[in-house]
Structure formats: structure tokens, C-alpha cells
mmCIF file of the C-alpha atoms, coordinates in Angstrom:
data_MODEL
# 
_entry.id   MODEL 
# 
loop_
_atom_site.group_PDB 
_atom_site.id 
_atom_site.type_symbol 
_atom_site.label_atom_id 
_atom_site.label_alt_id 
_atom_site.label_comp_id 
_atom_site.label_asym_id 
_atom_site.label_entity_id 
_atom_site.label_seq_id 
_atom_site.pdbx_PDB_ins_code 
_atom_site.Cartn_x 
_atom_site.Cartn_y 
_atom_site.Cartn_z 
_atom_site.occupancy 
_atom_site.B_iso_or_equiv 
_atom_site.pdbx_formal_charge 
_atom_site.auth_seq_id 
_atom_site.auth_comp_id 
_atom_site.auth_asym_id 
_atom_site.auth_atom_id 
_atom_site.pdbx_PDB_model_num 
ATOM 1   C CA . UNK A 1 1   ? 0.000   0.000  0.000  1.00 0.00 ? 1   UNK A CA 1 
ATOM 2   C CA . UNK A 1 2   ? 1.366   3.409  -0.963 1.00 0.00 ? 2   UNK A CA 1 
ATOM 3   C CA . UNK A 1 3   ? 1.715   6.306  1.434  1.00 0.00 ? 3   UNK A CA 1 
ATOM 4   C CA . UNK A 1 4   ? -1.009  8.147  -0.437 1.00 0.00 ? 4   UNK A CA 1 
ATOM 5   C CA . UNK A 1 5   ? -3.400  5.202  -0.083 1.00 0.00 ? 5   UNK A CA 1 
ATOM 6   C CA . UNK A 1 6   ? -2.596  4.881  3.607  1.00 0.00 ? 6   UNK A CA 1 
ATOM 7   C CA . UNK A 1 7   ? -3.098  8.614  4.143  1.00 0.00 ? 7   UNK A CA 1 
ATOM 8   C CA . UNK A 1 8   ? -6.451  8.468  2.357  1.00 0.00 ? 8   UNK A CA 1 
ATOM 9   C CA . UNK A 1 9   ? -7.578  5.512  4.513  1.00 0.00 ? 9   UNK A CA 1 
ATOM 10  C CA . UNK A 1 10  ? -6.471  7.303  7.681  1.00 0.00 ? 10  UNK A CA 1 
ATOM 11  C CA . UNK A 1 11  ? -8.352  10.454 6.641  1.00 0.00 ? 11  UNK A CA 1 
ATOM 12  C CA . UNK A 1 12  ? -11.498 8.425  5.939  1.00 0.00 ? 12  UNK A CA 1 
ATOM 13  C CA . UNK A 1 13  ? -11.184 6.702  9.316  1.00 0.00 ? 13  UNK A CA 1 
ATOM 14  C CA . UNK A 1 14  ? -10.793 10.009 11.160 1.00 0.00 ? 14  UNK A CA 1 
ATOM 15  C CA . UNK A 1 15  ? -13.726 11.496 9.299  1.00 0.00 ? 15  UNK A CA 1 
ATOM 16  C CA . UNK A 1 16  ? -15.887 8.513  10.275 1.00 0.00 ? 16  UNK A CA 1 
ATOM 17  C CA . UNK A 1 17  ? -14.770 8.786  13.899 1.00 0.00 ? 17  UNK A CA 1 
ATOM 18  C CA . UNK A 1 18  ? -15.240 12.531 14.253 1.00 0.00 ? 18  UNK A CA 1 
ATOM 19  C CA . UNK A 1 19  ? -18.246 13.168 12.013 1.00 0.00 ? 19  UNK A CA 1 
ATOM 20  C CA . UNK A 1 20  ? -21.039 10.880 10.972 1.00 0.00 ? 20  UNK A CA 1 
ATOM 21  C CA . UNK A 1 21  ? -19.314 9.933  7.725  1.00 0.00 ? 21  UNK A CA 1 
ATOM 22  C CA . UNK A 1 22  ? -19.798 6.389  6.430  1.00 0.00 ? 22  UNK A CA 1 
ATOM 23  C CA . UNK A 1 23  ? -17.581 3.584  7.684  1.00 0.00 ? 23  UNK A CA 1 
ATOM 24  C CA . UNK A 1 24  ? -14.598 3.160  5.357  1.00 0.00 ? 24  UNK A CA 1 
ATOM 25  C CA . UNK A 1 25  ? -14.153 -0.201 3.646  1.00 0.00 ? 25  UNK A CA 1 
ATOM 26  C CA . UNK A 1 26  ? -12.341 -2.765 5.750  1.00 0.00 ? 26  UNK A CA 1 
ATOM 27  C CA . UNK A 1 27  ? -13.533 -1.451 9.121  1.00 0.00 ? 27  UNK A CA 1 
ATOM 28  C CA . UNK A 1 28  ? -16.176 -2.898 11.418 1.00 0.00 ? 28  UNK A CA 1 
ATOM 29  C CA . UNK A 1 29  ? -19.003 -0.348 11.482 1.00 0.00 ? 29  UNK A CA 1 
ATOM 30  C CA . UNK A 1 30  ? -20.256 -1.431 14.928 1.00 0.00 ? 30  UNK A CA 1 
ATOM 31  C CA . UNK A 1 31  ? -16.837 -1.083 16.547 1.00 0.00 ? 31  UNK A CA 1 
ATOM 32  C CA . UNK A 1 32  ? -16.219 2.178  14.743 1.00 0.00 ? 32  UNK A CA 1 
ATOM 33  C CA . UNK A 1 33  ? -19.538 3.594  16.003 1.00 0.00 ? 33  UNK A CA 1 
ATOM 34  C CA . UNK A 1 34  ? -18.663 2.558  19.564 1.00 0.00 ? 34  UNK A CA 1 
ATOM 35  C CA . UNK A 1 35  ? -15.285 4.287  19.357 1.00 0.00 ? 35  UNK A CA 1 
ATOM 36  C CA . UNK A 1 36  ? -16.840 7.393  17.783 1.00 0.00 ? 36  UNK A CA 1 
ATOM 37  C CA . UNK A 1 37  ? -19.353 7.552  20.645 1.00 0.00 ? 37  UNK A CA 1 
ATOM 38  C CA . UNK A 1 38  ? -16.544 7.236  23.191 1.00 0.00 ? 38  UNK A CA 1 
ATOM 39  C CA . UNK A 1 39  ? -14.611 10.084 21.566 1.00 0.00 ? 39  UNK A CA 1 
ATOM 40  C CA . UNK A 1 40  ? -17.731 12.265 21.426 1.00 0.00 ? 40  UNK A CA 1 
ATOM 41  C CA . UNK A 1 41  ? -18.460 11.603 25.099 1.00 0.00 ? 41  UNK A CA 1 
ATOM 42  C CA . UNK A 1 42  ? -14.874 12.476 26.008 1.00 0.00 ? 42  UNK A CA 1 
ATOM 43  C CA . UNK A 1 43  ? -15.071 15.793 24.142 1.00 0.00 ? 43  UNK A CA 1 
ATOM 44  C CA . UNK A 1 44  ? -18.486 16.600 25.625 1.00 0.00 ? 44  UNK A CA 1 
ATOM 45  C CA . UNK A 1 45  ? -17.222 15.951 29.173 1.00 0.00 ? 45  UNK A CA 1 
ATOM 46  C CA . UNK A 1 46  ? -14.150 18.093 28.565 1.00 0.00 ? 46  UNK A CA 1 
ATOM 47  C CA . UNK A 1 47  ? -16.281 20.970 27.264 1.00 0.00 ? 47  UNK A CA 1 
ATOM 48  C CA . UNK A 1 48  ? -18.588 20.610 30.288 1.00 0.00 ? 48  UNK A CA 1 
ATOM 49  C CA . UNK A 1 49  ? -15.556 20.718 32.571 1.00 0.00 ? 49  UNK A CA 1 
ATOM 50  C CA . UNK A 1 50  ? -14.053 23.780 30.892 1.00 0.00 ? 50  UNK A CA 1 
ATOM 51  C CA . UNK A 1 51  ? -17.364 25.610 30.509 1.00 0.00 ? 51  UNK A CA 1 
ATOM 52  C CA . UNK A 1 52  ? -19.679 24.406 33.301 1.00 0.00 ? 52  UNK A CA 1 
ATOM 53  C CA . UNK A 1 53  ? -21.995 27.314 32.516 1.00 0.00 ? 53  UNK A CA 1 
ATOM 54  C CA . UNK A 1 54  ? -23.048 25.604 29.290 1.00 0.00 ? 54  UNK A CA 1 
ATOM 55  C CA . UNK A 1 55  ? -24.536 22.376 30.691 1.00 0.00 ? 55  UNK A CA 1 
ATOM 56  C CA . UNK A 1 56  ? -25.951 24.334 33.636 1.00 0.00 ? 56  UNK A CA 1 
ATOM 57  C CA . UNK A 1 57  ? -27.739 26.760 31.317 1.00 0.00 ? 57  UNK A CA 1 
ATOM 58  C CA . UNK A 1 58  ? -28.776 24.269 28.642 1.00 0.00 ? 58  UNK A CA 1 
ATOM 59  C CA . UNK A 1 59  ? -29.766 21.395 30.915 1.00 0.00 ? 59  UNK A CA 1 
ATOM 60  C CA . UNK A 1 60  ? -31.029 18.420 28.897 1.00 0.00 ? 60  UNK A CA 1 
ATOM 61  C CA . UNK A 1 61  ? -30.353 20.283 25.645 1.00 0.00 ? 61  UNK A CA 1 
ATOM 62  C CA . UNK A 1 62  ? -26.585 20.301 26.243 1.00 0.00 ? 62  UNK A CA 1 
ATOM 63  C CA . UNK A 1 63  ? -25.953 16.743 25.056 1.00 0.00 ? 63  UNK A CA 1 
ATOM 64  C CA . UNK A 1 64  ? -27.881 16.856 21.729 1.00 0.00 ? 64  UNK A CA 1 
ATOM 65  C CA . UNK A 1 65  ? -26.681 20.365 20.947 1.00 0.00 ? 65  UNK A CA 1 
ATOM 66  C CA . UNK A 1 66  ? -23.089 19.369 21.555 1.00 0.00 ? 66  UNK A CA 1 
ATOM 67  C CA . UNK A 1 67  ? -23.612 16.314 19.345 1.00 0.00 ? 67  UNK A CA 1 
ATOM 68  C CA . UNK A 1 68  ? -24.891 18.524 16.522 1.00 0.00 ? 68  UNK A CA 1 
ATOM 69  C CA . UNK A 1 69  ? -21.998 20.937 16.959 1.00 0.00 ? 69  UNK A CA 1 
ATOM 70  C CA . UNK A 1 70  ? -19.383 18.178 17.077 1.00 0.00 ? 70  UNK A CA 1 
ATOM 71  C CA . UNK A 1 71  ? -20.753 16.568 13.901 1.00 0.00 ? 71  UNK A CA 1 
ATOM 72  C CA . UNK A 1 72  ? -20.457 19.886 12.058 1.00 0.00 ? 72  UNK A CA 1 
ATOM 73  C CA . UNK A 1 73  ? -17.190 20.973 13.688 1.00 0.00 ? 73  UNK A CA 1 
ATOM 74  C CA . UNK A 1 74  ? -14.824 18.097 14.426 1.00 0.00 ? 74  UNK A CA 1 
ATOM 75  C CA . UNK A 1 75  ? -12.016 19.156 16.730 1.00 0.00 ? 75  UNK A CA 1 
ATOM 76  C CA . UNK A 1 76  ? -8.775  19.672 14.866 1.00 0.00 ? 76  UNK A CA 1 
ATOM 77  C CA . UNK A 1 77  ? -5.483  18.751 16.492 1.00 0.00 ? 77  UNK A CA 1 
ATOM 78  C CA . UNK A 1 78  ? -4.377  22.380 16.251 1.00 0.00 ? 78  UNK A CA 1 
ATOM 79  C CA . UNK A 1 79  ? -7.380  23.657 18.263 1.00 0.00 ? 79  UNK A CA 1 
ATOM 80  C CA . UNK A 1 80  ? -6.996  23.740 22.038 1.00 0.00 ? 80  UNK A CA 1 
ATOM 81  C CA . UNK A 1 81  ? -9.813  22.328 24.145 1.00 0.00 ? 81  UNK A CA 1 
ATOM 82  C CA . UNK A 1 82  ? -10.720 25.721 25.643 1.00 0.00 ? 82  UNK A CA 1 
ATOM 83  C CA . UNK A 1 83  ? -10.909 27.269 22.164 1.00 0.00 ? 83  UNK A CA 1 
ATOM 84  C CA . UNK A 1 84  ? -13.191 24.421 21.090 1.00 0.00 ? 84  UNK A CA 1 
ATOM 85  C CA . UNK A 1 85  ? -15.439 24.964 24.129 1.00 0.00 ? 85  UNK A CA 1 
ATOM 86  C CA . UNK A 1 86  ? -15.589 28.701 23.450 1.00 0.00 ? 86  UNK A CA 1 
ATOM 87  C CA . UNK A 1 87  ? -16.364 28.076 19.776 1.00 0.00 ? 87  UNK A CA 1 
ATOM 88  C CA . UNK A 1 88  ? -19.245 25.828 20.871 1.00 0.00 ? 88  UNK A CA 1 
ATOM 89  C CA . UNK A 1 89  ? -20.559 28.662 23.035 1.00 0.00 ? 89  UNK A CA 1 
ATOM 90  C CA . UNK A 1 90  ? -20.311 31.093 20.112 1.00 0.00 ? 90  UNK A CA 1 
ATOM 91  C CA . UNK A 1 91  ? -22.174 28.595 17.909 1.00 0.00 ? 91  UNK A CA 1 
ATOM 92  C CA . UNK A 1 92  ? -24.920 28.298 20.539 1.00 0.00 ? 92  UNK A CA 1 
ATOM 93  C CA . UNK A 1 93  ? -25.296 32.078 20.689 1.00 0.00 ? 93  UNK A CA 1 
ATOM 94  C CA . UNK A 1 94  ? -25.422 32.367 16.886 1.00 0.00 ? 94  UNK A CA 1 
ATOM 95  C CA . UNK A 1 95  ? -28.203 29.751 16.796 1.00 0.00 ? 95  UNK A CA 1 
ATOM 96  C CA . UNK A 1 96  ? -30.177 31.515 19.503 1.00 0.00 ? 96  UNK A CA 1 
ATOM 97  C CA . UNK A 1 97  ? -29.700 28.674 22.005 1.00 0.00 ? 97  UNK A CA 1 
ATOM 98  C CA . UNK A 1 98  ? -27.969 31.019 24.450 1.00 0.00 ? 98  UNK A CA 1 
ATOM 99  C CA . UNK A 1 99  ? -28.516 34.730 24.985 1.00 0.00 ? 99  UNK A CA 1 
ATOM 100 C CA . UNK A 1 100 ? -25.894 37.125 23.742 1.00 0.00 ? 100 UNK A CA 1 
ATOM 101 C CA . UNK A 1 101 ? -23.482 38.099 26.497 1.00 0.00 ? 101 UNK A CA 1 
ATOM 102 C CA . UNK A 1 102 ? -24.277 41.353 28.162 1.00 0.00 ? 102 UNK A CA 1 
ATOM 103 C CA . UNK A 1 103 ? -21.757 44.077 27.688 1.00 0.00 ? 103 UNK A CA 1 
ATOM 104 C CA . UNK A 1 104 ? -20.239 45.416 30.834 1.00 0.00 ? 104 UNK A CA 1 
ATOM 105 C CA . UNK A 1 105 ? -20.967 49.064 31.364 1.00 0.00 ? 105 UNK A CA 1 
ATOM 106 C CA . UNK A 1 106 ? -18.198 50.995 32.947 1.00 0.00 ? 106 UNK A CA 1 
ATOM 107 C CA . UNK A 1 107 ? -19.122 53.463 35.593 1.00 0.00 ? 107 UNK A CA 1 
ATOM 108 C CA . UNK A 1 108 ? -17.837 56.920 34.943 1.00 0.00 ? 108 UNK A CA 1 
ATOM 109 C CA . UNK A 1 109 ? -17.482 59.247 37.932 1.00 0.00 ? 109 UNK A CA 1 
# 
């Protein structure tokens, strides 16, 4: 197998793990789904840890909303976890799931 073929298979595997892309040929779809669910749960828990305000505010909506976000925005290796959590918050605000942050007014004497 050439490097290009291997790279293409790896990219297809990552896409299937991080988005809901189809299972690449040669992989067990049940096992792949289990691993994808584990990775999604790990990311969701990390976001909840870094931004506890999000699950507190969203309640039962946190899990499905995070799932929708994660499917559309897989976490890249170059993106830090806090940046990913903040991007999720921005996405929620843009969709109207969270209110826009209030601007702080400075008191002038």
C-alpha cells in the first residue's frame, strides 16, 4: 500500500470517527460507532468541565446540541480544548440557544 493510499484511509477513518461519515471499507461499522461515541463523550465531558456554565444553562439540551456541533465541527489537532469549548458557546449564541453576552458598562465618575 502506498503512502497516499494509507493517508487516504487514515483520513477516511478520522472522518468517520469525528463526524457521521460512512464507515470506510475494511472497518467494522459497529466497533467504529462505539469508538466514535466514546470520543464524542470524552469531548463533551471536557467541554462541560471547561465551561460548566453551558450544561448548567442548557440542561437536557446540552448533550444533543453538543452532538450537533461536534458533527459539524470536528475538533482539529491544532485547536486547544478551551478554544473548542468557546467556539461551541459562540455557535450556541449564533443559533439563539444562548442569549448574547451582556456588555459590561463601565461606571464613569
